[in-house]
Structure formats: structure tokens, C-alpha cells
Wavefront OBJ file of the C-alpha trace (Angstrom):
o trace
v 0.000 0.000 0.000
v 1.136 3.558 -0.531
v -0.077 6.937 0.650
v 1.392 10.186 -0.626
v 1.744 13.017 1.861
v 4.322 15.051 0.016
v 8.033 14.469 -0.169
v 10.267 16.094 2.444
v 11.211 18.929 0.109
v 7.553 19.948 -0.128
v 7.466 21.084 3.455
v 5.147 24.022 2.924
v 2.473 21.929 1.249
v 2.856 19.233 3.887
v 1.896 21.617 6.669
v -1.413 23.226 7.506
v -3.642 20.171 7.778
v -3.037 19.033 11.336
v -6.497 19.650 12.817
v -8.823 19.019 9.935
v -10.926 21.482 7.979
v -13.702 22.515 10.338
v -12.052 25.786 11.345
v -12.201 26.939 14.957
v -12.557 24.567 17.878
v -13.503 25.686 21.365
v -12.456 23.165 23.979
v -13.974 25.191 26.773
v -17.364 25.555 25.106
v -17.903 22.141 23.571
v -15.748 19.547 25.234
v -15.914 19.934 29.010
v -16.898 16.687 30.637
v -16.780 14.663 27.426
v -17.032 10.947 28.080
v -13.836 9.124 27.216
v -14.719 6.990 24.175
v -12.879 3.848 25.241
v -14.950 3.153 28.362
v -18.392 3.357 26.820
v -20.354 0.172 26.301
v -19.363 -3.285 27.526
v -16.144 -4.109 29.403
v -13.311 -4.766 27.012
v -12.797 -8.477 27.591
v -16.513 -9.246 27.211
v -16.819 -7.611 23.797
v -17.584 -10.027 20.955
v -14.670 -8.463 19.039
v -12.345 -9.394 21.907
v -13.741 -12.921 22.097
v -13.262 -13.332 18.350
v -9.599 -12.370 18.680
v -9.141 -14.852 21.539
v -10.472 -17.652 19.340
v -8.370 -16.516 16.381
v -5.247 -16.399 18.566
v -5.600 -20.101 19.375
v -5.253 -20.829 15.678
v -2.468 -18.334 15.009
v -0.284 -19.568 17.880
v 0.101 -22.799 15.926
v 1.125 -20.977 12.741
v 4.804 -20.355 12.000
v 5.975 -17.376 9.972
v 7.897 -19.761 7.727
v 4.540 -21.159 6.605
v 2.888 -17.751 6.381
v 5.543 -16.549 3.940
v 5.667 -19.870 2.085
v 1.921 -19.829 1.537
v 1.767 -16.192 0.401
v 4.470 -14.928 -1.961
v 2.843 -11.474 -1.908
v 2.976 -11.114 1.867
v 5.395 -8.172 1.935
v 3.311 -6.000 -0.370
v 0.173 -6.820 1.622
v 1.697 -6.008 4.986
v 3.881 -2.976 4.338
v 3.086 0.704 4.000
v 4.882 3.661 2.436
v 4.117 7.090 3.830
v 6.337 9.884 2.526
v 9.922 9.090 3.573
v 8.813 6.224 5.832
v 8.347 2.570 4.834
v 7.002 0.210 7.481
v 7.129 -3.562 7.020
v 4.920 -5.421 9.494
v 4.808 -8.693 7.562
v 7.102 -10.442 10.080
v 4.316 -10.799 12.641
v 1.981 -13.721 13.258
v -0.841 -12.025 11.413
v -3.064 -12.630 8.432
v -5.683 -10.512 6.707
v -8.203 -12.024 9.117
v -6.071 -10.966 12.099
v -5.948 -7.359 10.947
v -9.649 -7.345 10.139
v -10.503 -8.560 13.647
v -8.130 -6.029 15.223
v -9.662 -3.161 13.260
v -13.116 -4.311 14.341
v -11.921 -4.075 17.947
v -10.533 -0.585 17.318
v -13.859 0.463 15.859
v -15.761 -1.007 18.801
v -13.541 0.856 21.257
v -14.169 4.247 19.695
v -10.792 4.983 18.134
v -12.325 7.222 15.461
v -14.227 9.254 18.051
v -11.191 9.276 20.334
v -8.819 10.743 17.792
v -11.423 13.337 16.796
v -11.826 14.317 20.433
v -8.091 14.763 20.868
v -7.678 16.991 17.818
v -10.661 19.077 18.922
v -9.165 19.714 22.356
v -11.459 17.517 24.442
v -10.631 17.004 28.113
v -9.043 13.601 27.570
v -6.782 14.028 30.616
v -9.774 13.677 32.902
v -7.905 13.288 36.202
v -6.243 16.683 35.721
v -9.116 18.268 33.772
v -6.864 19.110 30.820
v -7.130 19.088 27.072
v -4.483 17.210 25.083
v -3.232 19.506 22.347
v 0.445 18.831 21.708
v -0.539 18.420 18.048
v -1.371 22.142 17.944
v 2.341 22.881 18.506
v 3.094 21.618 14.996
v -0.004 23.051 13.329
v 1.188 25.561 10.748
v -2.032 27.341 9.877
v -3.586 29.730 12.339
v -7.160 28.463 12.486
v -8.223 29.101 16.045
v -8.331 26.461 18.758
v -9.867 27.867 21.920
v -9.181 26.650 25.449
v -11.007 28.503 28.213
v -11.883 31.168 25.668
v -8.264 31.776 24.655
v -7.077 31.246 21.076
v -4.094 29.054 21.805
v -2.877 29.128 18.194
v -2.059 32.803 18.561
v -0.053 31.980 21.681
v 1.688 29.036 20.015
v 2.836 31.016 16.992
v 3.850 33.984 19.123
v 6.004 31.681 21.249
v 7.544 30.128 18.141
v 8.389 33.579 16.798
v 10.136 34.399 20.073
v 12.011 31.083 20.046
v 13.165 31.671 16.479
v 14.365 35.179 17.271
v 16.058 34.187 20.522
v 17.810 31.144 19.024
v 18.980 33.221 16.054
v 20.347 35.934 18.334
v 22.309 33.388 20.363
v 23.642 31.645 17.257
v 24.607 34.905 15.557
v 26.191 36.457 18.619
v 23.628 39.250 18.924
v 22.821 38.214 22.490
v 25.982 38.044 24.541
v 27.005 37.196 28.060
v 27.872 39.588 30.849
v 31.464 39.988 29.631
v 30.355 40.797 26.076
v 31.407 37.433 24.648
v 29.195 35.290 22.437
v 27.755 32.065 23.783
v 29.344 28.813 22.700
v 28.005 26.332 25.264
v 24.338 25.544 25.948
v 23.425 23.472 29.021
v 19.846 22.178 29.316
v 18.690 21.516 32.879
v 15.565 19.386 33.151
v 14.300 15.903 33.862
v 11.764 13.512 32.342
v 10.142 15.051 29.276
v 12.160 18.225 29.808
v 15.332 16.198 29.319
v 14.677 13.002 27.363
v 12.876 14.540 24.376
v 15.152 17.569 23.838
v 18.267 15.415 24.214
v 16.944 13.038 21.560
v 16.129 15.929 19.203
v 19.523 17.582 19.620
v 21.243 14.320 18.744
v 18.889 13.378 15.903
v 19.319 16.744 14.171
v 23.044 17.127 14.705
v 23.880 16.576 11.027
v 21.580 19.314 9.755
v 24.327 21.944 9.747
v 27.738 22.737 11.165
v 27.581 24.775 14.368
v 30.245 25.988 16.763
v 27.793 25.649 19.634
v 27.952 22.689 21.997
v 25.033 21.352 24.025
v 24.862 19.231 27.171
v 21.890 17.886 29.086
v 21.724 17.656 32.877
v 19.080 15.652 34.735
v 20.790 13.690 37.504
v 20.360 14.997 41.038
v 23.857 13.708 41.740
v 26.017 16.831 41.294
v 28.756 14.726 39.723
v 26.982 14.927 36.363
v 26.783 18.714 36.381
v 30.314 19.035 37.771
v 31.722 16.962 34.929
v 29.860 19.058 32.361
v 30.949 22.379 33.859
v 34.649 21.585 34.251
v 35.700 22.309 30.641
v 33.208 25.151 30.056
v 33.956 28.852 29.984
v 31.259 30.502 32.153
v 31.464 33.704 30.079
v 30.327 31.688 27.034
v 27.765 29.410 28.736
v 23.981 29.717 28.634
v 21.757 27.543 30.849
v 18.199 26.641 29.806
v 16.136 25.567 32.822
v 13.122 23.517 31.748
v 10.451 22.862 34.350
v 6.735 23.199 33.760
v 6.079 23.994 37.421
v 9.511 25.467 38.118
v 9.636 23.544 41.362
v 10.674 20.071 40.186
v 13.157 18.941 42.825
v 15.904 17.597 40.559
v 15.708 20.459 38.084
v 15.643 23.308 40.594
v 18.442 21.759 42.648
v 20.637 21.601 39.554
v 19.574 25.102 38.500
v 20.571 26.481 41.892
v 23.931 24.732 41.580
v 24.439 26.273 38.132
v 23.446 29.712 39.408
v 25.996 29.520 42.225
v 28.661 28.516 39.689
v 27.810 31.487 37.485
v 27.764 33.957 40.370
v 31.073 32.672 41.725
v 32.712 33.149 38.318
v 30.957 36.218 36.899
v 29.001 37.933 39.671
v 25.292 38.303 40.451
v 24.492 40.166 37.246
v 25.386 37.068 35.183
v 22.183 35.232 36.143
v 19.906 37.467 34.041
v 22.061 37.072 30.921
v 23.252 33.486 31.260
v 20.049 31.673 32.280
v 16.827 31.127 30.316
v 13.746 29.240 31.443
v 10.788 27.346 30.027
v 7.879 27.166 32.457
v 4.154 27.652 32.918
v 4.976 29.706 36.028
v 6.757 32.833 34.837
v 6.658 34.397 38.298
v 8.745 31.567 39.772
v 11.356 31.885 37.028
v 11.523 35.647 37.585
v 11.917 35.140 41.344
v 14.846 32.843 40.556
v 16.562 35.795 38.886
v 15.884 35.015 35.231
v 15.056 37.964 32.982
v 11.472 38.116 31.663
v 12.590 38.186 28.030
v 14.506 34.944 28.680
v 11.406 33.084 29.973
v 9.387 31.027 27.468
v 5.920 29.512 27.983
v 4.561 26.012 28.126
v 0.881 25.254 28.675
v -0.977 22.788 30.872
v -2.446 21.101 27.777
v 1.066 19.899 26.838
v 2.199 16.820 28.733
v 5.877 16.522 29.589
v 6.553 13.532 27.367
v 4.864 15.355 24.473
v 6.647 18.665 25.069
v 9.677 18.438 22.775
v 7.593 20.312 20.178
v 7.370 23.323 22.480
v 9.938 25.710 23.957
v 11.083 22.733 26.050
v 13.171 22.017 22.936
v 14.838 25.443 23.148
v 18.358 24.133 23.783
v 18.140 21.875 20.735
v 16.663 24.717 18.674
v 19.521 27.044 19.595
v 22.184 24.520 18.647
v 20.544 22.948 15.570
v 18.685 25.986 14.242
v 15.008 26.907 14.149
v 14.734 25.969 10.475
v 15.573 22.360 11.283
v 13.070 22.408 14.146
v 10.404 23.791 11.807
v 11.011 20.977 9.312
v 10.618 18.505 12.162
v 7.278 20.115 13.021
v 6.268 19.710 9.377
v 7.008 15.994 9.437
v 5.004 15.560 12.623
v 2.098 17.493 11.162
v 2.087 15.244 8.102
v 1.745 12.241 10.430
v -0.995 14.071 12.345
v -2.901 14.588 9.114
v -2.525 10.929 8.192
v -3.620 9.734 11.648
v -6.610 12.062 11.681
v -7.936 11.278 8.202
v -6.827 7.811 7.072
v -9.264 4.899 7.468
v -8.328 2.664 10.376
v -7.298 -0.216 8.133
v -4.849 2.074 6.288
v -3.693 4.092 9.285
v -0.082 3.490 10.307
v -0.328 4.496 13.991
v -3.513 2.450 14.317
v -2.012 -0.595 12.592
v 1.105 -0.544 14.775
v -1.033 0.013 17.858
v -3.331 -2.904 17.107
v -0.444 -5.223 16.282
v 0.965 -4.243 19.680
v -2.394 -5.106 21.294
v -2.272 -8.442 19.472
v 1.178 -9.163 20.907
v 0.491 -8.038 24.462
v -2.987 -9.415 25.024
v -3.289 -12.419 22.747
v 0.212 -13.796 22.036
v 1.757 -13.356 25.499
v 4.439 -10.954 24.273
v 4.465 -8.213 26.924
v 7.663 -6.394 25.911
v 9.013 -4.569 22.883
v 12.591 -3.688 22.001
v 13.109 -0.485 20.014
v 16.339 -0.922 18.025
v 17.848 1.943 16.067
v 20.651 1.376 13.575
v 21.571 5.007 13.032
v 23.692 6.673 15.682
v 21.707 9.905 15.392
v 18.693 8.001 16.754
v 20.557 6.514 19.719
v 18.318 8.267 22.269
v 15.067 7.403 20.508
v 14.449 4.190 22.460
v 14.671 6.126 25.709
v 12.158 8.650 24.425
v 9.730 5.913 23.361
v 10.219 4.169 26.698
v 9.006 7.221 28.607
v 6.291 8.003 26.066
v 4.832 4.496 26.236
v 5.438 3.303 29.785
v 4.486 6.578 31.493
v 1.408 6.914 29.295
v -0.055 3.417 29.407
v 1.542 1.844 32.467
v -1.676 2.284 34.451
v -3.503 0.119 36.970
v -6.967 1.603 36.541
v -9.086 2.760 33.643
v -10.303 6.328 33.273
v -13.463 5.518 35.219
v -11.373 4.379 38.195
v -12.032 0.640 37.843
v -9.085 -1.793 37.709
v -7.728 -2.722 34.299
v -8.589 -6.236 33.218
v -5.935 -6.676 30.538
v -2.172 -6.395 30.346
v -1.739 -2.697 29.540
v 1.397 -0.862 28.502
v 4.243 -3.065 27.223
v 7.695 -3.121 28.779
v 9.749 -0.939 26.431
v 13.524 -1.000 26.188
v 16.183 -0.914 23.509
v 18.971 1.197 22.124
v 21.570 1.118 19.398
v 20.948 -1.982 17.313
v 24.578 -2.755 16.542
v 25.542 -2.690 20.215
v 22.401 -4.559 21.228
v 23.263 -7.448 18.914
v 26.207 -8.127 21.207
v 24.229 -7.520 24.379
v 20.673 -8.883 24.662
v 19.950 -10.344 21.211
v 20.777 -13.791 22.570
v 17.629 -13.459 24.671
v 15.583 -12.184 21.720
v 16.495 -15.152 19.538
v 16.384 -18.138 21.890
v 14.648 -17.354 25.168
v 11.213 -18.968 25.552
v 9.980 -15.513 26.644
v 9.154 -13.754 23.417
v 9.838 -10.040 22.891
v 8.606 -8.096 19.877
v 11.017 -5.746 18.118
v 10.935 -2.531 16.131
v 13.975 -2.160 13.859
v 14.590 1.419 12.680
v 17.200 2.334 10.075
v 17.811 4.897 7.350
v 18.434 3.782 3.776
v 20.971 6.564 3.231
v 23.741 7.578 5.578
v 26.265 10.364 5.434
v 27.901 10.817 2.049
v 30.714 8.525 0.919
v 29.944 5.691 3.309
v 27.768 3.402 1.167
v 29.836 0.309 1.952
v 29.294 0.780 5.676
v 25.593 1.371 5.046
v 25.477 -1.936 3.112
v 26.836 -3.715 6.162
v 24.409 -1.908 8.456
v 21.350 -2.769 6.355
v 22.527 -6.354 5.990
v 22.602 -6.671 9.789
v 19.081 -5.306 10.126
v 17.679 -7.646 7.497
v 19.662 -10.593 8.804
v 18.395 -10.115 12.348
v 14.750 -9.753 11.318
v 15.061 -12.817 9.089
v 16.576 -14.883 11.895
v 13.943 -13.782 14.393
v 11.096 -14.633 12.038
v 12.315 -17.797 10.338
v 14.774 -19.294 12.806
v 16.551 -22.537 12.031
v 15.715 -26.156 12.739
v 17.801 -29.269 13.295
v 17.530 -30.199 9.637
v 19.427 -27.022 8.762
v 22.409 -28.088 10.893
v 23.621 -31.180 9.041
v 27.271 -30.202 9.517
v 27.086 -29.597 13.259
v 27.965 -32.216 15.892
v 24.872 -33.808 17.392
v 25.627 -32.516 20.874
v 25.702 -28.915 19.570
v 22.552 -29.063 17.468
v 20.116 -28.253 20.322
v 22.185 -25.177 21.171
v 22.219 -23.914 17.599
v 18.493 -24.274 16.899
v 16.505 -21.038 16.565
v 12.774 -21.599 16.837
v 12.003 -18.328 15.088
v 8.449 -17.019 15.002
v 9.626 -13.886 16.833
v 7.693 -10.769 15.824
v 9.266 -7.612 14.418
v 8.413 -4.468 12.507
v 10.989 -2.792 10.292
v 10.832 0.961 9.811
v 12.928 2.254 6.907
v 13.495 5.994 6.617
v 14.763 7.355 3.318
v 17.316 9.252 5.398
v 17.557 10.899 8.805
v 16.194 14.390 8.230
v 14.274 16.725 10.524
v 11.141 15.934 8.515
v 11.481 12.151 8.815
v 12.365 12.419 12.505
v 9.198 14.453 13.085
v 7.095 11.813 11.336
v 8.724 9.039 13.357
v 8.098 10.631 16.752
v 4.482 11.525 15.930
v 3.897 7.961 14.694
v 4.775 6.560 18.107
v 2.793 9.249 19.931
v -0.369 8.324 18.054
v 0.321 4.606 18.408
v 0.470 4.958 22.201
v -2.696 7.075 22.260
v -4.584 4.523 20.150
v -3.617 1.743 22.533
v -4.847 3.810 25.480
v -8.241 4.017 23.793
v -8.351 0.237 23.441
v -7.341 -0.392 27.053
v -9.471 2.470 28.375
v -6.679 4.183 30.315
v -5.683 7.828 30.585
v -2.495 8.194 28.539
v -1.869 11.743 29.697
v -1.466 11.652 33.478
v 1.258 10.030 35.597
v 0.083 9.775 39.177
v 2.333 6.764 39.676
v 5.386 9.009 40.045
v 3.886 11.130 42.839
v 3.972 8.859 45.899
v 7.722 8.326 45.756
v 8.240 12.093 45.523
v 6.031 12.735 48.537
v 7.811 10.116 50.631
v 11.180 11.479 49.521
v 10.238 14.897 50.919
v 9.338 13.324 54.268
v 12.496 11.249 54.405
v 14.665 14.203 53.417
v 13.447 16.085 56.486
v 14.440 13.058 58.558
v 17.914 12.945 57.041
v 18.375 16.601 57.897
v 16.813 16.246 61.345
v 19.112 13.743 62.953
v 18.412 11.338 65.812
v 14.951 12.421 66.940
v 13.582 12.556 63.405
v 15.111 9.144 62.707
v 13.389 7.718 65.760
v 10.085 9.050 64.499
v 10.699 7.510 61.077
v 11.282 4.143 62.746
v 7.848 4.428 64.353
v 5.979 5.448 61.182
v 7.812 3.572 58.428
v 9.123 0.058 57.857
v 12.364 -1.245 59.317
v 14.099 -1.324 55.928
v 13.582 2.380 55.200
v 14.491 3.342 58.768
v 17.560 1.105 58.726
v 18.869 2.493 55.460
v 18.294 6.052 56.657
v 20.197 5.260 59.848
v 23.104 3.819 57.841
v 23.309 7.065 55.878
v 23.222 9.248 58.987
v 25.912 7.145 60.688
v 28.108 7.439 57.599
v 27.637 11.214 57.703
v 28.444 11.339 61.429
v 25.057 12.821 62.328
v 24.041 9.996 64.661
v 26.059 7.451 66.612
l 1 2 3 4 5 6 7 8 9 10 11 12 13 14 15 16 17 18 19 20 21 22 23 24 25 26 27 28 29 30 31 32 33 34 35 36 37 38 39 40 41 42 43 44 45 46 47 48 49 50 51 52 53 54 55 56 57 58 59 60 61 62 63 64 65 66 67 68 69 70 71 72 73 74 75 76 77 78 79 80 81 82 83 84 85 86 87 88 89 90 91 92 93 94 95 96 97 98 99 100 101 102 103 104 105 106 107 108 109 110 111 112 113 114 115 116 117 118 119 120 121 122 123 124 125 126 127 128 129 130 131 132 133 134 135 136 137 138 139 140 141 142 143 144 145 146 147 148 149 150 151 152 153 154 155 156 157 158 159 160 161 162 163 164 165 166 167 168 169 170 171 172 173 174 175 176 177 178 179 180 181 182 183 184 185 186 187 188 189 190 191 192 193 194 195 196 197 198 199 200 201 202 203 204 205 206 207 208 209 210 211 212 213 214 215 216 217 218 219 220 221 222 223 224 225 226 227 228 229 230 231 232 233 234 235 236 237 238 239 240 241 242 243 244 245 246 247 248 249 250 251 252 253 254 255 256 257 258 259 260 261 262 263 264 265 266 267 268 269 270 271 272 273 274 275 276 277 278 279 280 281 282 283 284 285 286 287 288 289 290 291 292 293 294 295 296 297 298 299 300 301 302 303 304 305 306 307 308 309 310 311 312 313 314 315 316 317 318 319 320 321 322 323 324 325 326 327 328 329 330 331 332 333 334 335 336 337 338 339 340 341 342 343 344 345 346 347 348 349 350 351 352 353 354 355 356 357 358 359 360 361 362 363 364 365 366 367 368 369 370 371 372 373 374 375 376 377 378 379 380 381 382 383 384 385 386 387 388 389 390 391 392 393 394 395 396 397 398 399 400 401 402 403 404 405 406 407 408 409 410 411 412 413 414 415 416 417 418 419 420 421 422 423 424 425 426 427 428 429 430 431 432 433 434 435 436 437 438 439 440 441 442 443 444 445 446 447 448 449 450 451 452 453 454 455 456 457 458 459 460 461 462 463 464 465 466 467 468 469 470 471 472 473 474 475 476 477 478 479 480 481 482 483 484 485 486 487 488 489 490 491 492 493 494 495 496 497 498 499 500 501 502 503 504 505 506 507 508 509 510 511 512 513 514 515 516 517 518 519 520 521 522 523 524 525 526 527 528 529 530 531 532 533 534 535 536 537 538 539 540 541 542 543 544 545 546 547 548 549 550 551 552 553 554 555 556 557 558 559 560 561 562 563 564 565 566 567 568 569 570 571 572 573 574 575 576 577 578 579 580 581 582 583 584
């Protein structure tokens, strides 16, 4: 199958379609209290569509991919899709036309069409925090209004982008200088979670777009060793910090920001803070109280979740170093995927197809994990981004109505550089009785003059997917000693998708990230969970605050902890205080 959305060079024509053609949406007027589509009707596991898939799975578990390919010479063309610069092959899964038909019927029964429409219209899909979900508006190029609480957010979005473009250009061109009058050469992003993982991925993925004298580092660890190591070689007169925190009170981020501020003041004086620190936050007053100049503070809105925020000013450090033009092309690629997700029929919709194949693996074939394997070094942080995107979104214990989930939601996601991984955990992928699905991601073209290396790289990708799918049997090992044959047998029948990008460009990277965003959202609709909150991270933070007061309080506070907590926590706290000499 093939869908044309415009080649990467047609960026202008590829933008401007992200939220359909109905003009202005008003989330505040029309979408307050909207019922989440995925929890209407019968419980998931009692649906006839679910029961049909359970029966079909019994048959498919007995089918081997060797036979599926042998019996259908046209399998690749049936189960692959080309969308602009992206080709996705999903033929190496235990699926047939019947499988996909049944999965699409389930998607239809669970309200995927209504769900995606609600998201693009700004419905309150994040029901536990009473928030719209409008990260797609950040890559919407036309200025048709989208209203939240009576405010046209598109005007705010484009105004913020204009400021980001101007600010990044001024830093890159040396118009904005530090307190000593020198141009900036080092950018340090301070954040954590979505304020760290996404921007770090983008900065790395776009590093080949142009030559820049600017360097960029990313700080997230509360252990000061990380920041110390980054600061050691830097010239403070040429260093700009970008502090990214939606609330501007995230413990790890503010602790590191305070450390950076002290370093600046000790080297350059108090006046350096206003010229050497920028901020991205929804709480401008807190950034100003920290000492950051108002013109160096950029907005983020409550309808942008952290793991979806790389499209916003949270990506400022990457924008400064890689250029706003590259960032804009990335937005264009994402918007093209938005348009496809919003308008394509479910059976021809790439995010939906990948989502439903993932449902098939997790809930019907007992494959609860997926490895994301990138074979281009510029995508080396992509697996980490997908891990947060997926596991923080869909790793939930209750559905949006508060009732316990009754299926296995949210796969375990891990991965990394494919070449390194082949010599790390691929042994498990190929021969362990615990099956793990895989996504292989590689570009067809690398940097100029290295075609021979690219041949080797592509050969490894294809060889690994072939081995996972087809395996080998004893009959294939006629030359091996009998005692070694059991060790050299590969059962195969291990699922994988292969994603081929024409090349790593800002446009293709934008499409890739948006593809996974919409895949995760689609799965949340099937499982009936809220993909946009993350209450699971809160309890540990609250307990950490209590324990920190104990660690600072000494013997009496430790005694109280022993009375209110378990012996393990109290014992470990005591060991720390003894090591610090605060208690005997």
C-alpha cells in the first residue's frame, strides 16, 4: 500500500492540515466533561470483538511465519506501507488478513475514530487533571483558532515560536551576549523527564543538519557529579543555561539550576544570572523570582504533557544549537503524520495498525515487551524517548473511570543502538522462551561517501529480522555435531516491525516521533486508560520529601521515622546518617 503526503522537500504543502478542515474549535465551550470513548459500552474483555480475537489467537499460535511466507508470496506488499519518507514492514508478525480485520473491528468497537477526533478538537481527555491534550497544535502551521477557556491558543503558540526563532537566532549569531560581552558557545539544558529526554533526543537526531560551533549538554541527575563533569571544561562567560520545568519547582531540576546559578555567580558575579540563564515554564513568576530575565522566559501550557513537550519551547536548547529551520522541518514531518492519523481509514492508518499489532502481541500472544532498536547513531536516544512516552502513558492500573484494568496494559519498552544490542541482549531475543517483539529502525541513506558501511548496516538489520522470524531447525544443521545441534536451533516465530526511513532528516524524525505518539494514544483508547497523566510518580516524591526532612533532622527525626515507616527504610536512613556522622 502507498499513501502520498508530500516528499520532504515539499514542506510548505505538507503543513497546515493538522487539525482538519472545520475551522475553529472551542475546547472550553464544547468539550468539558466529554465521556472518554474507550470506556463506553461493555467491558473490554466481554466484547464479541475481543472474544473473536481470543479464538483466532488459538489458531495463530500454531502458525509459524515460515509457513505464512511460504503460503503467500505477496505477503510483503500486503503487509507494508509507504508514507512519505517512511516505509514500514509489518509482515514479520503472526498475522493474516483475518487478524488485521478482527483487530480493526476491535478498534472500531472501542471508539478509536471518536477518540482521535476528540483529541484533535481539544477535548478534556486528561480527565484526572481536567486538561485538554493539544500537543498536536504545537506543529499546526495554519492559524485556524483552537480555543481553550476562551483563549485562542494558536495565537499563543505562533507567538512563542516567533520568540524562540528570534532568541535562538540571536544566540547563534552572537547578537545576544554574556555579561562579559562574549558570544555564547556552550548551551546546558537543565531538566528531567520530558524536559530532558525529548530535547536530548532531538539535539542528537538533528546534529547533522548543519555545522555549528555551539555545543550542548543535558543535565538531569540529582547527583552533582553529572553537572560538575559538564561544567569543568566550560567557559562561564560563554555558557547559557536553559532551565526547563513546567512547574519550576521540580526537585531535581531546581536543585541543579541552583547549583548552576551559584557557579555562574562565583565566576561572573550576580548580574550574570539574568544574561546566562533562560527558562521554560508555565509559572513565569517563579522563574523571575529565581533571577531570570522576563525576556529569557518562554511559555509552556498545561495542555502539553511533559513527554509530548519536545515540540514546544522545552526544545529550546536543541533549537539554539541545531537551528530553528531544522526544528520547523521537524514540526512539518510531525504534522504530516498528524494529518494521516486524523484522516486515514483505520485499516490504512499506520499508527492504528502498529497500535493494534501491539495489542495483538500483548494481550493475545503473550508478548508483553518490545525492544526499540535503532541502527543510526543519530537516533541513539530514541528508544529512551519511546520508553518514557509508552510506559508513562499506558503503564496504568486503573481505567479512566477508576475501575481496575482487566488486561495487560502498557508493554515493557527497552532498547537502544541496534549494533551494540546485537552483542548484548539479542541472545535473549532469539532463543529465550519468553518472546519479545522488536521494532527495527534504520535509514536507507547515511552520510555521504559511506555506502559500503551502510550496506553492512542494512545487511545486519535484514539478517536479524530474518533470523527472528524464520529461525533454524535441526535439519538445517547437518554439519554440526549432534551434541551442539540443540544449542544452535533457533525456533524463530519472533515478531518484528521494520521501519525504513529514506534518510535521517528533521522531517522524517518528526514523522517518526508523531507515529509513536499516536500509536500509544490509540492503545490507550483500546485499554481504556488515561495516557496523559502520571500519578504513579507522585507517591515516591512525597515520601522522599518526608524522608529528606528526617535525614536533615538527625536522631529524633530518625526515631520518628522508625515508628511510622518500615524497618528497611528506617535502617537504610540510619546507615546514611551514621556514615555522615550525624548519629552514633
